[in-house]
DRENLOMI-847034 format. One line per field, with one value per residue (C-alpha): x, y, z. Coordinates in steps of 0.5 Angstrom, whole numbers. Layout:
<recs>
x = [X;...];
y = [Y;...];
z = [Z;...];
</recs>
This chain:
<recs>
x = [168;163;165;163;158;158;152;153;151;151;157;158;157;150;148;150;146;140;141;141;135;131;134;131;125;124;126;121;115;117;117;111;107;110;108;101;101;103;98;93;95;95;88;86;89;85;79;80;81;75;71;74;72;65;64;67;63;56;57;59;53;48;50;52;47;41;43;39;38;35;37;41;38;41;47;51;50;54;55;53;46;46;50;54;62;67;74;78;80;74;67;62;54;48;45;41;45;43;40;45;51;49;43;40;37;40;47;53;58;65;69;77;84;87;93;92;96;101;103;99;94;87;80;76;68;66;59;55;48;45;42;40;43;49;54;60;61;67;70;76;71;66;65;69;70;76;74;81;87;94;91;96;91;84;81;74;70;63;58;55;48;47;53;51;54;55;62;66;69;75;71;64;64;57;53;46;46;48;52;48;54;60;66;71;78;81;88;91;98;95;91;87;79;75;72;66;60;55;48;46;38;35;32;24;22;29;29;27;22;27;32;28;33;31;36];
y = [-50;-51;-51;-46;-47;-44;-43;-45;-40;-40;-40;-35;-40;-42;-34;-33;-39;-37;-30;-33;-37;-31;-27;-33;-33;-25;-25;-31;-27;-21;-24;-27;-21;-17;-22;-22;-14;-15;-20;-15;-9;-13;-16;-8;-6;-12;-10;-3;-4;-9;-3;2;-3;-4;3;5;0;1;9;7;2;7;13;10;4;10;14;20;20;26;30;37;43;49;45;46;42;36;36;30;30;26;28;22;22;16;15;9;13;17;17;23;22;25;21;21;23;18;22;18;21;28;33;28;30;30;31;31;26;24;18;18;18;24;26;28;33;28;26;19;18;16;14;20;21;29;31;38;39;38;44;43;49;46;49;44;43;46;40;43;47;41;37;30;24;19;12;9;11;10;8;4;2;4;1;3;-1;0;-5;-4;-7;-6;-11;-18;-21;-15;-12;-9;-2;2;8;11;15;15;21;19;13;10;3;-2;-3;0;-5;-2;-5;-2;-4;0;-1;-6;-10;-11;-11;-16;-13;-9;-9;-4;-5;2;3;10;14;14;20;21;18;21;17;18;14;8;4;1;-2];
z = [455;449;442;437;432;426;421;414;409;402;398;392;387;390;390;383;381;384;381;374;375;378;372;367;370;370;363;361;365;361;354;356;358;352;347;350;349;342;341;344;340;333;335;336;330;326;329;328;320;320;323;318;312;315;316;309;305;308;307;299;298;302;297;291;290;290;284;280;273;273;267;268;266;262;259;253;247;247;255;259;260;267;273;273;271;272;270;273;279;281;280;281;282;285;290;297;304;309;315;320;316;316;314;309;302;295;294;289;291;289;291;289;292;295;298;305;309;312;305;305;300;302;300;300;299;298;298;297;296;289;285;278;275;271;275;277;284;287;290;294;298;299;306;306;309;309;308;308;310;307;300;295;290;288;281;279;274;271;268;261;261;254;252;251;256;260;260;265;263;266;264;262;256;255;257;256;260;267;268;272;277;280;282;287;289;294;297;303;306;311;307;301;301;298;291;292;287;288;284;282;282;280;285;285;281;279;272;265;261;255;258;257;262;268;273];
</recs>
């Protein structure tokens, strides 16, 4: 009579060891995949912020660096004769809207911080077609474009070309002349933008000989 042969299987301890090793391998793979996904998400967010910065800077430069110095007609005595107003937190001017951003042509612009519908503060530029009738624009009814979301700080400075050496001012009280440059500092919840200096150049045919200032 042939003796019975018993095939040796895995013990419970060996099964537990294998399951533990497999769990550790799966955990390591999951952690690696999650880290890759988070890294990709951070890269996408950084690229999106960089694209937002480039778009905003390009728009501000294109519209702000070509400013009109044509005097406003029909104003009361003592009022500003130029379509330019500036404070530490907002600036308004007349420039040219690039055709790639809209219909083009001369527009009245306003750059400043505004509260969005979600309660966050945003960097917003508003614009309306320019009409030299001395009537202030109705900004709440104007078209707008958000240049930066979740704004923390906006600081505007204005360079006085008549000072020697030229000085930066927090406001612009002069009613008959323009600054030579505008400095813009922007800080959002995500990052701090590099300081932006925009040299203001008077539009051809938009200056008045009596200003005696050339930029």
